[in-house]
N, C-alpha and C positions, 0 to 999 in steps of 0.2 A: 717362582713368580716374584717373590720379594727380591731375589737377587737381580732379576731383569729390571725391575723398577729402580733399584739402587744403581745399577750400571747406567741406565739412561739419565738419571739425575746427575751422576758423576760426570758423564760425558757432556751434558749441558753446562755444568759448572766449568769444566775445563775449556770448552769452546767459548763461553762467555768471558772468562778471564783472559784468554788469548786475544779476543776481539778488543776488550777494554784496554789491554796493555798496548796493543798496536795502534790504537786510535790516535794517539798524539804524535806518532812517529812520522806521519806523512808530511813531506816537505812541500810547501807552496812554491811555485815558480816565481822568480824575481819579476818585477814589473816590465823590464825591458826584454824578456825572453818570450818568444811566440812559439807555442806548441802547435805544430801542424799535424792534423790527423788525416786518416784516409778520406774522411768526408770533408775535405778541405774546400769543396765548392761553396758551402754555406758558412764557412768560418769567418766571423767578423773580426778583422784585425784592428780597426780603429773606428771610433764613433764620436761625433761631435757636431757642433753647429758652426756655421759661418755667417757673417754679417750680410754679405752681398755676393752675388755671382754675376760675372760678365761672360756671356757665351756668344762668340762670333759677332761681337759688336752690340748685342742686345743686353741691356743692363736690367738685372732683377734685384732691386734694393731690399727686399724682405729677407728675414732670416731663413736659412736653409739647414736641413739636417744632412750631414755627409757621413756615409759609412763606406769604409774600404773593406771589401770582401777579398778572399783569396783569388777570385777570378774576375772581379769587376769593381768599378767605382759607382756608388749609388748616391745621387743627389736629389733630394725632394724637399717639399715644404715641411716645416716643423709639425704642423697639425694634420698632415695627410700621410697615409702609409705608402702611397705609390710614388715612383720616381718621376721627376721631371727630366733628368738626364741620367743615362746609364752608359758608362764607357767600359767596354771589355778591357781586361788587363793587357791582352796582347796587342791592342790597338794603340796603347799609350806609347808615344815615341820619345817624348822629352818632358822633364819636369824642371821648371825654373823656380827658384825661391828668392824672394825679397822680403825684407821685414814687413810682416803683416799681410803678405799675399803669396799665393802659389799660382803659377801659370802651368797648365797642363796642355801640351800639344799632342794631338792624337791624329790617327789616320784620316786622310782626306783633307788635310790642311786646316782642320778645325782646331779651336782652342777654347779653353775654359780658364777664367781667372777667378780665384776664390779669395775673398777678403775676410780677415778676422783677427783674432788675438795672435800676436807674433809667436808666442810659445806654442800655441796649438797649431799654427800654420807650419811651423818647423817640424812638429811631429807628423802632421798630415803629409807633408812632402816626403819625409823618410819612408812612411808606410806605402805611399803610392809608388815611389821609386823601387822599393823592395818587391812589390807585387808585379810591376812591369818587368823588372829584370828576371824574376822567377818565371813569368809567363814566356818571355823570349827564350830562356834556357830550356824550358820544357818543350817549346815548339821546335827548337833546332835539333 
């Protein structure tokens, strides 16, 4: 009986020591690396806010929350959780970038223009382009 208790305590000590030693060895991914998982449908690749949105000639001057998921582009008001615009990734045909704005042309001759901080807009354009190219490759 005593031997069994000592064996369990020793096993717990060895397991705890191994866990404690391995704890600091995990590497974090660099900021510019995107890890895609099997559940990539809900993976948020970029999240931020824009100052104003122009959609098919209609101007929306209030701030919007923009999220780029692996399968779609989500645009909604900052204080509301539901989208005002949702663009599927395979519908995006072209992404044009200018300082401080991003133009997204998508299926049906429709377009979105997003205005905001120039650095954030450059990141947003890269993420949207990545998602659209990936969706086209996956579709083909």
